[in-house]
C-alpha positions in Angstrom: 53.9 -172.6 66.1 50.9 -171.2 67.8 51.7 -173.1 71.1 55.3 -172.0 71.0 54.6 -168.3 70.3 51.5 -167.7 72.4 51.7 -170.2 75.2 55.4 -170.7 75.6 56.4 -167.1 75.0 58.7 -167.6 72.1 59.5 -164.2 70.6 61.5 -162.9 67.7 63.4 -159.7 68.4 64.6 -157.0 66.1 68.3 -156.4 66.5 67.9 -152.7 65.4 65.1 -151.5 67.7 62.7 -152.6 70.4 60.3 -154.4 68.1 59.4 -158.0 69.0 56.9 -160.5 67.5 55.5 -163.9 68.1 55.9 -164.6 64.4 59.1 -164.7 62.4 57.3 -163.5 59.3 56.1 -160.4 61.1 59.7 -159.7 62.2 60.9 -160.1 58.6 58.2 -157.7 57.3 59.1 -155.2 60.1 62.8 -155.2 59.1 62.0 -154.8 55.4 59.6 -151.9 55.9 61.1 -150.0 58.8 64.8 -150.6 58.5 65.3 -151.4 54.8 62.7 -149.0 53.5 61.0 -151.5 51.2 57.8 -150.2 49.7 55.2 -151.6 47.5 53.8 -149.0 45.1 50.3 -149.3 43.6 50.4 -149.4 39.8 47.0 -147.6 39.6 47.6 -144.5 41.8 50.2 -142.8 44.1 49.6 -145.1 47.1 52.6 -146.8 48.6 52.4 -149.7 51.1 55.1 -151.0 53.5 53.7 -154.5 53.3 52.4 -156.6 50.4 49.2 -157.4 52.3 48.5 -153.7 52.7 48.9 -153.2 49.0 46.5 -156.1 48.2 43.9 -154.7 50.6 44.3 -151.2 49.0 43.7 -152.6 45.5 40.7 -154.6 46.6 39.1 -151.7 48.5 40.0 -148.7 46.4 40.2 -150.0 42.9 38.0 -153.0 42.9 35.4 -151.6 45.4 35.3 -154.8 47.5 33.3 -154.3 50.8 32.1 -156.5 53.6 28.5 -155.7 54.3 26.7 -156.1 57.6 23.5 -158.2 57.1 21.9 -156.4 60.1 22.4 -152.8 59.2 23.9 -150.6 56.5 27.5 -150.8 57.7 30.1 -151.5 55.1 33.6 -152.5 56.1 36.8 -152.7 53.9 38.1 -155.7 55.8 36.4 -158.8 57.2 38.0 -158.3 60.6 36.5 -154.8 60.8 33.0 -156.2 60.0 33.5 -158.9 62.7 34.4 -156.2 65.3 31.3 -154.1 64.2 29.0 -157.1 64.6 30.4 -158.0 68.0 30.3 -154.5 69.4 27.1 -153.1 67.8 24.9 -156.1 67.5 26.2 -158.5 70.2 27.1 -155.8 72.7 30.6 -157.1 73.4 32.8 -154.6 75.3 36.1 -154.6 77.1 35.8 -152.2 80.1 38.8 -150.7 81.8 38.8 -151.2 85.6 40.9 -148.1 86.1 38.7 -145.6 84.3 35.5 -145.3 82.2 37.0 -146.4 78.9 35.3 -149.3 77.1 36.9 -150.9 74.0 35.2 -152.9 71.3 38.4 -155.0 70.7 40.7 -156.6 73.2 43.7 -155.2 71.3 42.4 -151.7 71.7 41.8 -152.3 75.4 45.4 -153.5 75.8 46.8 -150.5 74.0 44.7 -148.2 76.2 45.8 -149.8 79.4 49.5 -149.9 78.5 49.4 -146.3 77.3 47.5 -144.8 80.2 47.7 -147.1 83.2 50.9 -149.2 82.9 54.1 -147.7 84.3 56.2 -150.0 82.2 58.6 -149.4 79.4 58.3 -146.1 77.5 59.8 -145.6 74.1 61.4 -142.2 73.3 61.6 -140.3 70.1 65.3 -139.6 69.3 64.4 -136.3 67.6 62.1 -134.7 70.3 60.5 -135.2 73.7 57.7 -137.5 72.5 57.2 -140.7 74.6 54.9 -143.6 74.2 54.4 -147.2 75.4 53.7 -148.5 71.9 56.1 -148.9 69.0 53.4 -148.3 66.4 52.7 -144.9 68.0 56.3 -144.0 67.9 56.6 -145.0 64.2 53.5 -143.0 63.4 54.9 -140.0 65.3 58.3 -140.1 63.4 56.6 -140.6 60.0 54.1 -137.7 60.4 56.2 -135.2 62.5 59.7 -135.7 61.4 59.5 -137.4 58.0 56.5 -135.5 56.7 54.7 -138.6 55.5 51.2 -137.9 54.1 48.5 -140.1 52.8 47.0 -138.7 49.6 43.3 -139.1 48.6 43.0 -140.6 45.2 39.8 -138.7 44.6 40.9 -135.2 45.3 44.1 -133.2 46.2 43.9 -133.6 50.0 46.7 -135.3 51.9 46.4 -136.6 55.5 48.9 -137.3 58.3 47.0 -140.4 59.4 45.6 -143.4 57.3 42.5 -143.4 59.5 41.8 -139.8 58.7 42.1 -140.5 55.0 39.8 -143.5 55.3 37.1 -141.4 57.2 37.5 -138.7 54.5 36.9 -141.2 51.7 33.9 -142.8 53.4 32.3 -139.5 54.3 33.1 -137.3 51.2 33.6 -139.7 48.3 
């Protein structure tokens, strides 16, 4: 499967929007969460996930207190991948510099998103409710959820609610 999807360019396309994936399972998850509105509620708090994997991660991090600790400093991550990125960027000095500007990413995926959003004149996705444009489907989804659907992410420790998951995460790490 890896060879077909990555090296031979096999893609799975959503028939309802511009989404595409190298993996059929990702397309199925996309259709369930975006077009069918399937949600996975946490049975311990008000959190609702759009993917089973996200709910499992939520339970481990928030309710079971699982963290991945850096053995070189005090950094604690909520996911193994985040710890790996931390180690590569902070302790091994791995960076992905942009040749068009001064931007440096700590992950290749972040670099690609930066480049497409700022330097690539390719396909732009338009919001059908306002003038918002982006090169990335995830940004368009986030925009629609926060600006037009009023989606908020509640803190389980206090009454605050946030437009972005990352803002909630930073809030929990710094306040609670």
